[in-house]
C-alpha positions as CSV (number, residue, x, y, z in Angstrom):
1,M,92.1,119.7,71.0
2,A,90.7,116.8,72.9
3,P,92.6,115.3,75.5
4,A,94.3,112.3,74.7
5,A,92.9,109.4,76.5
6,H,95.5,109.0,79.0
7,E,94.3,112.5,80.6
8,R,90.7,111.3,81.1
9,A,88.9,110.1,83.7
10,P,85.8,108.8,81.7
11,Y,84.1,107.5,84.5
12,L,84.2,109.9,86.9
13,E,83.3,112.3,83.7
14,A,80.1,110.5,83.5
15,L,79.4,110.3,87.4
16,R,79.8,114.0,87.2
17,R,77.6,114.3,84.0
18,Y,74.8,112.0,85.6
19,A,74.8,114.8,88.7
20,A,74.7,117.9,86.9
21,R,71.8,117.0,84.9
22,R,70.2,116.9,87.8
23,P,68.6,113.6,87.5
24,A,65.4,112.0,89.2
25,R,66.8,109.7,91.0
26,L,64.0,106.4,91.8
27,H,66.8,104.2,92.7
28,V,69.3,103.8,95.2
29,P,71.1,105.0,98.1
30,G,67.7,106.1,100.1
31,H,70.2,108.9,100.8
32,K,69.0,110.4,96.7
33,G,72.4,112.2,95.9
34,G,72.3,114.4,99.7
35,P,68.3,115.1,100.3
36,G,68.3,112.3,102.4
37,A,71.1,112.5,103.7
38,D,71.8,113.2,107.9
39,R,72.9,117.4,107.9
40,E,75.8,116.9,109.4
41,L,77.1,114.0,106.4
42,I,76.8,116.0,104.4
43,E,78.8,119.0,106.2
44,A,81.2,116.2,106.8
45,L,81.9,115.3,103.0
46,G,80.5,118.1,101.0
47,E,77.2,118.0,98.9
48,R,79.0,117.3,95.9
49,A,80.2,113.7,97.1
50,L,77.0,112.9,98.0
51,E,75.1,113.8,94.4
52,L,78.2,111.5,93.0
53,D,76.8,107.9,94.8
54,V,75.4,106.6,91.6
55,P,74.7,103.2,91.8
56,A,75.8,100.4,89.5
57,L,73.6,99.7,86.5
58,T,73.0,103.3,85.6
59,W,73.0,104.0,82.2
60,G,75.5,106.3,80.8
61,I,77.9,105.2,83.2
62,D,78.4,101.4,83.2
63,V,75.6,100.1,81.5
64,G,74.6,101.5,77.7
65,G,76.5,101.8,74.7
66,A,79.5,99.8,74.3
67,P,82.2,100.7,75.8
68,T,81.0,101.9,78.5
69,P,82.9,104.3,80.8
70,F,83.3,102.1,83.5
71,E,84.6,100.1,80.6
72,Q,87.0,102.8,79.5
73,A,88.6,103.2,82.9
74,Q,89.8,100.0,83.8
75,R,90.9,99.1,79.9
76,L,93.1,102.6,80.5
77,A,93.9,100.9,84.1
78,A,95.4,98.2,82.1
79,R,96.9,100.8,79.5
80,A,98.9,102.6,82.5
81,W,100.1,99.3,84.0
82,G,101.0,97.4,81.5
83,A,98.2,94.1,82.0
84,R,96.5,92.3,79.7
85,R,93.3,93.3,81.7
86,T,92.8,95.2,85.1
87,W,89.7,94.9,87.1
88,F,88.6,97.9,89.6
89,L,88.2,96.3,93.0
90,I,86.5,98.0,96.0
91,G,87.0,95.7,98.6
92,G,90.7,96.4,99.0
93,A,93.4,94.4,98.2
94,S,91.6,91.6,100.1
95,Q,89.7,91.2,97.9
96,G,92.4,90.2,95.5
97,N,93.6,87.9,97.5
98,L,90.0,86.3,97.7
99,A,89.6,86.2,94.0
100,T,92.9,85.0,93.7
101,G,92.9,81.9,95.7
102,L,89.3,80.9,94.0
103,A,90.7,81.6,90.6
104,L,93.6,79.2,91.8
105,A,91.3,76.5,93.1
106,H,89.7,76.3,89.3
107,G,93.2,74.3,88.4
108,G,93.7,72.0,91.3
109,E,94.4,71.8,95.2
110,R,98.3,72.3,96.1
111,V,99.7,75.9,95.9
112,V,102.9,77.3,97.1
113,V,102.7,80.1,99.1
114,Q,105.0,82.5,100.7
115,R,104.5,82.1,104.3
116,N,104.5,85.6,105.3
117,A,101.2,86.3,103.2
118,H,98.9,88.5,104.0
119,S,96.0,87.5,106.5
120,S,93.8,87.9,103.7
121,T,95.6,85.5,101.9
122,I,94.8,83.0,104.4
123,D,91.6,83.7,104.5
124,A,91.7,83.3,100.5
125,L,92.7,79.6,101.3
126,V,89.8,78.9,103.6
127,L,87.5,80.5,101.4
128,S,89.2,78.1,98.4
129,G,90.3,74.9,100.2
130,L,93.6,74.8,98.7
131,R,96.2,73.0,100.4
132,P,99.3,75.1,100.7
133,T,102.9,74.4,100.6
134,F,104.2,77.1,102.3
135,A,107.8,78.7,101.4
136,T,110.2,80.5,103.6
137,P,111.1,84.3,103.4
138,E,114.5,85.3,104.4
139,L,114.3,86.2,108.3
140,D,116.7,89.1,109.2
141,E,117.4,88.3,112.1
142,E,119.4,91.5,113.2
143,L,116.3,93.5,112.2
144,G,114.0,91.3,113.4
145,I,111.5,91.7,110.5
146,A,110.9,89.2,107.1
147,H,112.3,90.1,103.9
148,G,110.9,89.0,100.3
149,L,111.2,85.5,99.1
150,E,114.3,84.0,97.4
151,P,114.0,82.2,94.3
152,E,115.9,79.7,95.1
153,A,113.7,79.0,98.1
154,L,110.7,79.0,96.0
155,E,112.9,76.1,93.8
156,R,112.8,73.9,96.7
157,A,108.8,74.5,97.6
158,L,107.3,74.0,93.7
159,A,109.8,70.9,93.7
160,A,108.2,69.3,97.1
161,T,104.7,69.7,96.2
162,A,102.8,67.2,93.8
163,N,101.3,68.8,91.1
164,P,101.3,72.7,92.1
165,I,99.1,74.8,90.8
166,G,100.0,78.2,91.7
167,A,103.2,80.0,93.2
168,W,101.8,83.3,95.4
169,V,104.6,85.4,96.6
170,V,104.7,89.2,98.6
171,S,107.0,92.0,97.1
172,P,107.5,94.4,97.9
173,T,107.5,93.8,102.0
174,Y,106.0,96.3,104.6
175,F,109.3,97.7,105.1
176,G,110.1,97.9,101.2
177,A,112.3,95.1,100.5
178,V,111.8,94.1,97.0
179,A,112.2,90.4,95.9
180,D,113.7,89.6,92.6
181,V,110.8,88.8,90.6
182,R,111.8,87.6,87.7
183,G,113.9,85.6,89.2
184,L,111.1,84.2,90.9
185,A,108.9,84.0,87.6
186,R,111.4,81.7,85.8
187,V,111.3,79.1,88.6
188,A,107.3,79.1,88.5
189,H,106.8,78.9,84.6
190,A,109.9,76.3,84.8
191,H,107.7,74.3,87.3
192,G,104.7,75.4,84.3
193,V,102.6,77.0,86.8
194,P,101.6,80.9,86.9
195,L,103.4,83.3,89.5
196,I,101.1,85.7,91.5
197,V,102.4,88.8,92.9
198,D,100.8,90.4,96.1
199,E,102.2,94.0,95.5
200,A,99.9,96.0,97.5
201,W,102.4,98.0,98.7
202,G,103.6,98.5,94.4
203,A,101.2,100.0,92.5
204,H,103.5,103.4,92.3
205,L,106.2,101.5,90.7
206,P,105.9,102.0,87.4
207,F,105.6,105.3,87.1
208,H,109.6,106.3,87.6
209,E,112.7,104.6,86.4
210,R,114.7,105.4,89.6
211,L,112.0,103.0,91.5
212,P,112.5,99.0,91.3
213,E,110.8,97.1,88.5
214,H,107.0,96.4,88.6
215,A,105.9,92.9,89.2
216,L,104.1,92.7,85.6
217,R,107.1,94.0,84.0
218,A,109.3,91.2,85.4
219,G,106.6,88.8,84.0
220,A,104.4,87.7,87.0
221,D,101.1,86.2,85.6
222,L,99.0,88.0,88.0
223,V,99.6,91.1,90.4
224,L,97.3,92.9,93.4
225,S,97.6,96.5,93.6
226,S,96.4,98.2,96.2
227,T,96.0,101.5,94.8
228,H,95.0,103.5,97.8
229,K,98.2,103.1,99.8
230,L,100.8,105.0,97.8
231,A,98.7,106.0,94.3
232,G,96.2,108.6,95.8
233,S,92.9,106.5,95.6
234,L,90.1,106.3,98.6
235,T,90.6,104.1,100.9
236,Q,89.8,100.1,100.3
237,S,89.8,100.7,96.2
238,A,92.4,98.6,94.7
239,M,93.1,96.7,91.4
240,L,94.0,93.1,90.0
241,H,96.0,93.0,87.0
242,L,96.1,90.4,84.3
243,G,99.7,89.4,82.7
244,A,99.4,90.0,79.0
245,G,101.1,86.0,78.8
246,A,99.2,85.5,82.1
247,R,99.4,81.3,82.5
248,L,95.6,81.9,83.9
249,E,92.1,82.2,82.0
250,E,90.8,85.9,82.1
251,E,87.4,84.3,82.5
252,V,88.0,82.4,85.5
253,V,89.4,85.6,87.4
254,D,86.6,87.5,86.1
255,R,84.2,85.1,87.7
256,A,86.2,84.7,90.9
257,V,86.5,88.6,91.0
258,T,82.5,88.8,90.5
259,L,82.2,86.5,93.5
260,V,83.5,88.1,96.2
261,E,82.1,91.7,94.9
262,T,79.4,93.6,96.2
263,T,76.4,94.1,93.6
264,S,76.3,97.9,95.4
265,P,79.5,99.1,94.4
266,S,80.5,102.6,95.9
267,S,80.5,104.6,92.7
268,L,83.7,107.2,94.9
269,L,85.6,104.2,95.3
270,L,85.5,103.8,91.1
271,A,86.0,107.0,90.7
272,S,89.1,107.2,92.9
273,L,90.7,104.8,91.4
274,D,89.9,106.2,87.9
275,A,91.7,109.7,89.1
276,A,94.6,107.9,90.9
277,R,95.2,106.1,87.6
278,R,95.1,109.6,85.6
279,Q,96.8,110.9,87.5
280,A,99.7,108.4,87.7
281,A,99.3,108.1,84.1
282,T,100.1,112.2,83.2
283,R,101.8,113.2,86.3
284,G,103.1,110.2,88.0
285,R,107.1,110.5,87.2
286,E,107.1,114.3,87.7
287,L,105.4,113.8,91.6
288,L,107.1,110.6,92.5
289,G,110.6,112.7,91.6
290,H,109.5,115.0,93.9
291,T,108.5,112.8,96.8
292,I,111.7,111.0,96.6
293,A,114.0,113.8,96.7
294,A,112.4,115.0,99.4
295,L,112.8,111.5,101.8
296,A,116.3,111.4,100.2
297,H,116.6,114.8,102.3
298,A,114.7,113.6,105.3
299,R,116.5,110.4,105.4
300,A,120.1,112.2,105.6
301,R,118.5,114.1,108.6
302,I,117.3,111.4,110.3
303,A,120.8,109.6,110.1
304,E,122.2,112.8,112.4
305,I,119.8,111.8,115.0
306,E,121.7,109.9,117.5
307,G,120.3,106.3,117.9
308,L,118.5,106.2,114.9
309,E,119.3,104.6,111.2
310,V,117.7,104.4,108.5
311,L,116.6,101.9,106.2
312,D,117.3,102.0,102.4
313,E,118.7,101.0,99.4
314,R,122.0,100.0,101.6
315,L,119.5,96.5,102.4
316,V,120.1,95.4,98.8
317,G,122.3,92.3,98.6
318,R,120.7,91.3,101.9
319,A,118.9,88.0,101.8
320,G,115.3,88.3,100.4
321,V,116.3,92.1,99.1
322,F,116.8,92.1,95.7
323,A,115.5,96.0,95.7
324,Y,114.2,98.7,98.0
325,D,111.0,101.0,97.9
326,P,112.6,104.5,98.6
327,L,109.0,105.3,99.3
328,R,109.4,103.9,102.6
329,L,110.8,106.1,105.4
330,A,111.5,102.3,107.5
331,I,113.7,103.7,110.7
332,D,116.1,101.4,112.9
333,V,115.1,102.3,116.5
334,R,117.3,99.8,118.6
335,G,120.1,102.8,119.2
336,V,116.8,104.6,121.4
337,R,115.9,103.7,124.8
338,G,112.3,102.2,124.9
339,D,111.2,100.4,121.3
340,G,109.2,100.8,117.9
341,Y,105.7,101.2,119.9
342,S,106.7,103.4,122.5
343,L,108.7,105.7,120.2
344,A,105.8,105.8,117.7
345,A,103.1,106.7,120.9
346,L,105.8,109.5,121.9
347,L,105.3,110.9,118.2
348,R,101.7,111.2,118.3
349,E,102.0,113.2,121.9
350,L,104.8,115.6,120.7
351,G,103.7,116.4,117.2
352,D,100.7,114.5,116.3
353,I,102.7,112.2,113.8
354,N,100.9,109.0,112.8
355,L,102.7,106.3,111.6
356,E,102.1,103.4,109.0
357,L,103.5,100.6,111.0
358,A,105.2,100.6,114.4
359,A,107.7,97.5,115.4
360,R,110.0,96.4,118.3
361,N,113.1,97.5,116.5
362,V,111.4,99.6,113.1
363,I,109.2,102.1,112.6
364,V,107.4,102.5,109.1
365,A,106.5,106.3,107.3
366,I,105.1,105.8,104.2
367,F,104.6,109.2,101.2
368,G,102.4,108.8,98.8
369,L,102.6,109.6,94.9
370,G,101.2,113.1,94.8
371,E,101.7,114.6,98.6
372,R,103.2,117.2,100.6
373,A,106.3,115.3,100.6
374,L,109.0,118.0,102.3
375,P,106.9,119.5,104.8
376,E,105.5,116.2,106.1
377,A,109.0,115.0,106.0
378,E,110.3,117.6,107.8
379,R,107.9,117.6,110.5
380,L,108.8,113.6,111.6
381,V,112.3,114.9,111.4
382,R,111.1,117.4,114.1
383,G,109.0,115.1,116.0
384,L,112.4,112.2,115.8
385,Q,114.4,114.6,117.4
386,A,111.9,115.7,120.1
387,A,111.4,111.9,120.5
388,V,114.9,110.9,121.3
389,A,115.5,114.3,122.8
390,R,112.6,112.6,125.4
391,V,114.0,109.2,125.8
392,G,117.3,109.1,125.4
393,A,119.6,107.2,122.7
394,D,121.4,103.8,124.1
395,P,124.3,103.1,122.1
396,A,124.6,99.5,123.7
397,G,121.2,98.7,122.6
398,R,122.3,98.3,118.9
399,G,122.9,94.7,119.1
400,A,119.4,92.8,118.4
401,R,117.2,93.6,121.5
402,F,114.0,92.4,119.9
403,A,114.1,88.9,119.1
404,P,112.3,88.4,115.5
405,P,108.4,86.0,116.0
406,P,109.7,82.7,116.7
407,P,109.3,80.0,114.2
408,W,105.8,79.5,112.7
409,G,104.3,76.2,114.5
410,E,103.7,72.6,111.9
411,L,100.4,72.8,109.5
412,L,98.6,69.8,110.4
413,M,95.6,70.5,109.0
414,T,94.3,72.9,105.6
415,P,93.4,75.9,106.7
416,R,90.0,75.3,106.0
417,E,89.7,72.0,107.3
418,A,90.9,73.4,111.2
419,F,88.5,77.2,110.3
420,L,85.4,75.0,109.4
421,G,85.2,72.1,111.4
422,A,84.1,71.1,115.0
423,Q,86.4,73.7,117.7
424,E,86.3,74.6,121.3
425,V,87.7,77.6,123.1
426,V,90.2,77.2,125.6
427,S,92.6,79.3,127.8
428,A,94.9,80.9,126.1
429,A,97.6,80.1,129.2
430,H,96.5,76.2,127.9
431,A,96.3,76.5,124.5
432,A,100.3,75.6,123.5
433,G,100.2,72.3,121.6
434,R,96.8,72.5,120.3
435,I,95.4,73.1,116.8
436,A,94.5,76.7,115.4
437,A,91.1,77.2,114.2
438,E,91.6,81.0,113.5
439,S,94.4,83.1,112.7
440,L,96.2,85.1,115.0
441,A,98.2,87.8,113.2
442,T,100.0,90.6,114.7
443,Y,98.6,94.1,113.1
444,P,100.2,95.8,111.0
445,P,101.8,94.2,109.5
446,G,98.7,91.8,109.4
447,V,101.2,88.3,108.6
448,P,100.1,85.6,110.4
449,N,101.8,84.2,113.4
450,V,99.5,81.5,113.5
451,L,97.3,80.0,111.2
452,P,94.2,77.8,111.1
453,G,95.5,74.3,111.0
454,E,99.1,75.1,112.9
455,R,100.1,73.4,115.8
456,L,99.7,77.0,119.0
457,T,103.7,76.6,120.6
458,E,103.8,78.2,123.6
459,A,107.0,80.6,122.0
460,T,104.0,82.2,119.7
461,L,101.6,82.6,122.1
462,E,104.0,84.4,124.5
463,Y,105.1,86.5,121.3
464,V,101.6,87.4,120.6
465,A,101.0,88.5,123.9
466,R,103.7,90.5,124.4
467,T,103.3,92.3,121.0
468,L,99.8,93.3,122.5
469,E,101.2,94.5,125.9
470,L,103.3,97.0,123.7
471,G,100.2,98.3,122.2
472,G,100.4,96.0,119.0
473,H,96.7,94.3,117.6
474,L,95.7,91.4,116.9
475,R,93.1,90.2,113.7
476,G,91.2,87.1,112.7
477,A,90.9,86.3,116.6
478,S,87.9,85.5,118.6
479,D,89.5,87.5,121.3
480,R,91.4,90.4,120.4
481,A,92.7,90.2,123.7
482,L,94.4,87.0,123.8
483,Q,92.5,85.3,126.8
484,T,91.0,82.7,124.7
485,V,92.1,81.3,121.6
486,R,89.6,79.0,119.0
487,V,91.4,75.7,118.8
488,V,90.3,72.2,116.5
489,A,88.7,70.2,118.7
490,R,90.1,67.0,120.5
491,G,89.4,63.9,118.5
492,R,90.3,65.9,115.1
């Protein structure tokens, strides 16, 4: 009996058939399926991976009789996530944000954007020239992190924006907080604009009933899904989903996606999206159930370690937290000596345990759709026990020892005007009061502390410098050490 459509991976299967024929490869890439590759690369990746590295516009894969295997793969992904249409992205979720900005710009120039958006969203504002009204997310003063956007905050931002053409929000956050997307969609649609959700961290949500409702089902119009993060595709692969009743034109989105994609897409990345979709559609519920159970056990064990607390569904009900994603294992470390950066370094030293994120108050480990969750969770528990035994608990530190980032500066120019306008480089010590011409985003989570066009403040510059001292990284800056800052030239 032939397998059901969702059980197939048509694009991956087409690549395998092509390689099996051992065709004459009179086309790129230059490694020719392996013979032209460096021997150590072949040893590292294996011959099979290079044989499947096939260029675009290859007959029987993405050109030929319709629907091609590539078209079939994208249609199956749309069905799995409940979209009208799905695009495979090989520039990561960042490519999806760039395409979103360009698609929105077809309708006007003013857009409402959640201020703790990923830095690629700000890059999209630079490329598209959109004029943002920033909606402030809910700030957790205790933990020093930002949660989601409340519908009331979106309502205020849209009401304050003349002729808005869209609302652009983030859910889930890096820390697992899921926003009230249904409420946000109602607000956006009442204003006659589409709701775009950067759901980069939620590709797995449709595949288990114990997970929060995913954005497409909740009424979002365009949803960005970073499939590689938790759903098992290769790094740098993602999807962009158009909602069934979307208030955006499919052709406009398609045009924007094409504008920011390479003409030489990696077949390995595309095949991994096809395969990840198949696994999610056929085994997602089973695999996620295993991961959810393993993490529940790990949370209980970690809660027994003096000085540590886990963030979980108890956060629900706080401002900006409508639901919580249990695949994020976020740990409040304020009750131990040191901070999240030093604890993360100690975990690497003691057990070669590498976390997704370390911030001052919170560290985050993430678990995927189909991994060996229980052994890895147990390894994390043992590592935390050893690390806390080394540094010691500090019950007196349970208060908010580390303040959240300072307030964002005033936006005086559009990101595009500042980024492309006349500029100069000044010492960071003398940059306060000037208008930034570049982003300063402590990473992770990659949320800009400063945007092009915002006034730099002394408090923010000190916060970023302190984050670098503690072991964080800086994205967007010309000088990653923050000795200098690029600013708008005086007289602008």
